[in-house]
N, C-alpha and C positions, 0 to 999 in steps of 0.2 A: 315568293309566290304570288300571296296576294296583289302587291306592287304590279306584277309584269302580267298579270290577269287582267288589272282593272286601266293600266298604260295601253297595252297592245289590243286593237282592234281584232273584235272576233274573226270579221271578213278577210283581215289581211291572213291569218292564222290558216283559214280554211281555204285561201287561194294557194298557201304553201304548202298545204299537207293534203293535196286532192287524191291519194288514194285513202284515207281516214273519213268516214261519214263527218259530213256537219252535225248530227246529232248524237255522235260521240266525242265530239270534240268540245262540246257544249256540256257534255256533262263530264268531263274531263274539267272544265273551269268550275262548274259548280262543285266539285270535290274540292279543288285547289283554295278557294275562296271560305268552304266552310270548314276546311282541315289544316289548311296549309301546307300538304303533299298529296301526290298523284297516287302515293301508294293506297291500295285498297285494305279495309278492314279484314283480318284474319277470319276466315269464317268459323264458328265455334263447332262446326259439324254435328256430326249424330251424338246424341247425349249417351252416356256410360250407361250399360243396361246393369253393371255391379256397381253400387255403393260402395265408397270405401270402409264403409261400418259393415258391409257385407264382406268384402275383400279379407279384412282381420276376423271376421267369422271361419272365412273358408280356410284363414292359415294356420288358427289355430284348431280346428278339425283336422285337417291334415298332419301338425304335428304330434297332435294326441293320438291318431292311427292312420299312419301311414299305408297302410294295409287295405283300405278302401278300394272299392272301384270307382269309377265318376256317377256312375248313376247311384251308389250308393253316397258318394260326399254329396252330392244334389239334394238328395232327401233328405240328409242327415243336418244340415245348412238350413234347409227349406228356401235356399235362393233359388228364383224360378228363373233358370236359363236352359240354354241346350246343352249339347254334351261339347260342339265345340267353342261354344263360349266359356264353359269352364275350362278346359284345357289351355285356352290363350291366357285365361287369369292368373293360370299352374305357372304357366308360362315364364307371366310378369314376376315371379316369385323366385325364377330360374328353379323350379320342379317339375319334372317330368318322370313319367312314365319308365322305370329302370329296372331292367331285368335283374334278380338277386344274383349277385357275385358267388360262384360255387368257390369253397373255402373247406379246408380240413375244419371237423368239428372238434374245436379244443375246450377240456376240462377245465375246471379250476387250478387243478395240479399242475397242466401243462401251461395254463397261461401264467402260473407263478413262475416255473422254470424258462419262461420265453422271457418274462421278466428280469429274472435273475441274468440271464443271458447279457440283455441287454444293457445291464449294470456291469459285467465284468467286462466289456468291450468297449463301454462308453470311451468318447472321446480319444479314441486309438486311432492314428494318422493312417496313411498310406501305406509309409514304409511296415507299419506291423501286419496289414495284411499281404504284403508281397511275401511273407512268412508261409503265408499258408495255402495250402492244396487243397482242394473242393475235390469232392468224389461224389459219385453215384450211378445208380442204376436205373433203367428207362426200356417199358417195352413197347415195340414198335409193332402196330399192327400193318398187315401187307394193305387193308382196304380204308388207311388214315390216307395213302398217297390220292385216295379219288377227289377227298376236300369235298367240299360242299356243292352239288350243282344247283343253279338256278333257271328258271324257265320262265318266260313270258308267256304267260297261259290264263284261262279262267280258273276260276276254281271250281268250277266243275270238269275240268281236263286234269286235275290235278293227281289225280288215281289211275289216269289212264296208264296201261303199259309201256308205252312211248317214253314217258315220263318220270316212270318211276326208277329212285337210285335201289340197284338192288344191295341186300346186305346179308352177308355170307355170314354161319355160324361161325364165332372165335374169331370173326375177321379175317377169313379168310389164311390164319395163318400168321404167327408173330415170332418177331426176335427180341430177345433180351440182350441187351447194350449196356455197355460198361464205360465211362471214362472218367478223367480228373484233368482237371483246371487250376493254372495259376498264374502267376503276372507273366509265367515264359511261357505259356501256351497252353497249348491242347494235348493230352496224350492221344494214339493212336486207340480207336474202338476197339473193345474187347467183345467180344461176343458168346453169349454163358450159354453151353448146352444144358437141357433140362432146367432142374432148380436146383438153385443156389444154396449149398448147406455151408457148416461151417470147415470143413476139409477142402474144400473148391474154394472159398473166401482165401484162406491161409496161401493156397497154390496161386493165387491171384497177387497178396499181396508180397507173396516171395518172388513172382517172377517180374512185376510191373509195378511194384507200389514201393519195395525197397529199396534200388537202384535209384530211384528218383528221389526219394528223401536222402539218403546217403551222397548223391552228387549235390546236393543243396548245402552241405556243409561248408563248402565253399566259399559259398555267398554270404550264408547265413552262419557263421560260426556257434551264436548262441542259441543255434537249430531254427527248425521248422515243424509247425503242426500238419497233422494228416488228419483230415476232416470226413466222417462216414458218419450215416445216420443212425438211429437205433434198432436196426433190423435184427430178427431175433439170430443170422448168420454171422452178424458184425459182433453181437455182444456175448455172443459163446464163450466160456471158461479158455478153451485151448486160445482162442482167435486173441484173448486178452493178453493170454500168459507169451504168446507169439509176440505179440507188438512191445510188449514190455522186455522180453532177451533181446529183440532186433533195434530197440530204441526208436519206434515208432511210435512220437506222443501224440496221443489222441485228445485233444482235448472236450473240455464236455459240449454237448450238444443238445438244445433242448427238443424233445418230441414233437409231431408232428410239425415241423417247419421248414416245409418247401421253400417258403417265402425268403427265407434269410440264406438258401445255397444258391449261389450265383449259375451253378451250371443249370439248372432249371429251366434258366430261358435259354439255353441251348438246345435244350430236348423239345423246346415248343417251337424254336428256329425250324427243327430239323422235319419235325413233322409239318408244317406251314410250307418249308421247300419242297418238300415231297405232295405236297397236296399242287403245287404251281408247276409241276415237270411235264414238260409239254407231251414227252414218251414216259406213261407210268409203268413201275414196276410190274410184271405179271405173276410172277412166282417170289419162292423165298430167296433162291440165290440173284435176281435181280433186284429185289431191294437191299440185300446186303451190300451188291456193289452200288449202288444208289447213295444209299447212307455214308460210305466210305467216302466216294466223292464230294458229298455236300459239305461232311464234316473237314475234309482237308481243304475246301473252299472258305472256311472261315478263319478271318485274319487276326493276326496276332492282338493287333489294334482294336477290335471290337470285344478281343477276350480281356486285355489290359481294362477297357472301359467298365466291364463287370467288376472286376476285382478292386478297381477304382469305385466302385458303388457302395463298397460295403459299409464306408461310415455314414453314410445318407440311410441307408438299410435298419443301422443300429439306430439312429437317431429317429426314424420313424418308428421303429419296435417300441423304444423310449417314449414315445408319445402317445403312443394308444394303450400305453400300460401293459404291453405283451398279450395285445388281442392282436386279429388280425391285421397285417398292413396291405397298402396297395400294391406290394412287387408280386 
């Protein structure tokens, strides 16, 4: 580069590049002679407002008290920056303001039982979980079909009548549904009238569960498991006796553990799908019909994927030592 600049006359270069000002070309020559390259030095940019020492202080403060607000964090650390700068610094550490996840409150005893459940089923493969039937009840309100409505409005317009999403007492009416899933698919929805008691649950077991469990003996001669949670009607003495006499094997299931039951995903999907319907159900009859149609739209592959995820659920439960998981 230096040799080129010294051997070639600048007048010749200026003539060959008429569109570039001569002043610019001479500047390039000086740069090439001084540095051996035409690439300009990288600009250092604006100096950082937060030093590395202050960044470590912020990080320690957040880890010791993650419940702080941004203003409180600025005050506690004494770092003289604005709200936006502090937010950018936290993002550099991959720390963001996050809404607290809503999960059942677990007691020490429940955590211990969940830990025991993980230990019992640790290392079991998909062939083991194919023998399971998972059941559950779910309450669906008519208003849940409305979903969350968003408007592009100013804060002052939020409470104007035309922008308010009405909320009816009791959700406008609700249905109690029951079903069960296995690797073979999902049973039809059962609509429970009134409150479920031990007598009604025994009738449901006799009508819906027992034929399925007996039919699975051909696929699993060693037996299969029927899972239900610890609701009072499930653990009534008459129900326990009925299951024992009919050969329905109900394994140990820890209380407050919806994250271990894959059918919970289906309940969430049904409610989400209801809120995305173009024509929303207007009464209980239409809600019942919509739920049946949506349940029938579930594919066998999606249900099998839920069952196939059970080993990972158990691994996650073991990893968190019986506490809440991300399922």
